[in-house]
C-alpha positions in Angstrom: 3.8 5.9 27.9 7.1 5.6 26.2 8.2 7.6 23.1 7.5 4.6 20.8 4.0 4.4 22.2 3.4 8.1 21.6 4.6 7.7 18.0 2.4 4.7 17.4 -0.6 6.5 18.8 0.0 9.6 16.7 0.7 7.8 13.4 -2.3 5.5 14.2 -4.6 8.5 14.1 -3.6 9.5 10.5 -5.6 6.9 8.5 -8.9 8.3 9.9 -7.8 11.8 9.0 -6.8 10.8 5.5 -9.9 8.7 5.0 -12.3 11.5 6.1 -10.7 13.9 3.7 -11.0 11.6 0.6 -13.5 8.9 1.1 -16.0 8.7 -1.8 -14.7 11.6 -3.8 -14.6 11.4 -7.6 -11.4 11.9 -9.6 -12.7 15.4 -10.5 -13.3 16.3 -6.9 -9.8 15.1 -6.0 -8.3 17.4 -8.6 -10.5 20.4 -7.8 -8.7 23.4 -6.2 -10.4 26.3 -4.5 -8.6 28.7 -6.8 -6.0 28.5 -9.6 -2.6 27.5 -8.2 -4.0 26.1 -4.9 -3.4 22.6 -3.8 -6.1 20.0 -4.5 -7.3 17.3 -2.1 -5.6 14.7 -4.3 -2.3 16.5 -4.3 -2.3 17.1 -0.6 -2.9 13.4 0.2 -0.5 12.2 -2.5 2.1 14.6 -1.1 1.7 13.7 2.6 2.0 10.0 1.6 5.0 10.6 -0.6 6.8 12.4 2.2 6.1 9.6 4.7 7.1 7.0 2.2 10.3 8.7 1.2 11.5 9.5 4.7 10.7 6.1 6.0 12.4 4.4 3.1 15.5 6.6 3.8 15.7 5.6 7.5 15.1 1.9 6.5 17.7 2.0 3.7 15.0 0.5 1.5 13.1 1.3 -1.7 10.1 3.5 -1.5 6.7 1.8 -1.7 5.8 4.3 -4.5 8.7 3.1 -6.6 8.5 -0.6 -5.8 4.7 -1.0 -5.8 3.7 0.5 -9.2 1.8 3.4 -7.5 3.1 6.2 -9.7 1.0 5.4 -12.7 -2.1 5.5 -10.6 -1.4 9.2 -10.1 -0.3 10.0 -13.6 3.3 10.2 -12.5 6.6 8.4 -13.2 8.1 6.3 -10.4 10.7 9.0 -9.5 11.8 8.6 -5.9 12.5 12.3 -5.6 9.0 13.3 -6.8 7.4 14.1 -3.4 6.0 17.5 -4.0 8.9 19.1 -2.3 12.6 18.9 -2.4 15.5 20.8 -0.8 15.6 22.8 -3.9 12.0 23.6 -4.9 8.4 22.9 -4.2 6.0 21.7 -6.9 4.7 24.5 -9.1 1.0 25.0 -9.8 1.5 23.0 -13.0 3.2 20.2 -11.1 0.3 20.1 -8.6 -2.2 20.0 -11.4 -0.3 17.1 -13.0 -0.9 14.8 -10.0 -4.1 13.1 -11.2 -5.3 10.3 -8.8 -7.3 7.8 -10.7 -9.6 7.4 -7.7 -10.0 8.0 -4.0 -9.2 4.3 -3.6 -5.8 4.8 -5.3 -4.9 7.4 -2.6 -6.4 5.2 0.2 -4.5 2.1 -1.0 -1.2 3.9 -1.4 -1.6 5.6 2.0 -2.5 2.3 3.6 0.5 0.5 2.2 2.8 3.3 3.5 1.0 3.4 6.8 1.3 -0.3 7.4 5.1 -0.2 6.7 5.4 2.7 9.1 3.5 1.0 11.9 5.6 -2.2 11.5 8.7 0.0 11.7 7.5 1.9 14.8 6.6 -1.3 16.5 10.2 -2.4 16.4 11.7 0.8 17.6 13.5 1.3 20.9 13.7 4.7 22.6 17.5 4.6 22.3 17.2 4.4 18.4 15.3 7.8 18.4 18.6 9.6 19.1 20.3 8.2 16.0 21.3 10.9 13.5 19.6 10.3 10.2 20.3 13.5 8.3 23.5 15.5 8.6 22.5 18.1 6.0 21.0 20.2 8.8 22.5 22.1 11.7 22.0 20.6 14.2 21.8 17.1 12.5 18.4 15.5 12.5 17.7 12.6 14.8 15.3 9.8 14.0 12.9 11.0 16.6 12.9 14.5 15.2 12.4 13.2 11.7 9.5 11.0 12.7 7.8 13.9 14.5 8.4 16.2 11.5 6.8 13.7 9.1 3.8 13.2 11.5 3.4 17.0 11.7 3.5 17.4 7.9 1.0 14.6 7.4 -1.4 15.9 10.0 -1.3 19.4 8.6 -1.9 18.3 5.1 -4.7 15.9 6.1 -6.3 18.8 7.8 -5.9 21.0 4.7 -7.4 18.3 2.5 -10.4 18.0 4.9 -10.8 21.8 4.7 -10.7 21.8 0.9 -13.2 19.0 0.9 -15.6 21.3 2.8 -15.2 23.9 0.1 -16.2 21.5 -2.8 -18.9 23.0 -4.9 
């Protein structure tokens, strides 16, 4: 299997992980946190989707789905492209996490699906040679497209697992 095939397979597994974590939950359950200051299921899925959306848009040189598609309002947010839950300067505070209020599990699913579809189309057109392209020179060593795509997948998979774990803790 080539590198593109591996990426397509890995990213292709994420929708089931995300869906299992949020399917059928109420807005209250999506906002529930196991203790004050902890991340809620809704925030975890919102964040993993925001990270994938922002990084993919950056490598595409395009607008984020979140900003272009009117998604922010469905989460009680403004369409700020830098609002991903984490930035180079600071992570969301507990108050910021609590301020992400998904209107429904469908809002999360629909936003994730829109980002996922864009990602899969992009991955389908990649060549192995493109994975060596430097996409971020702010790091030492500079980040290649391949490293960025693996980093985003890793972040998504971890947060989907965390969301599934928190779901298991729901009262």
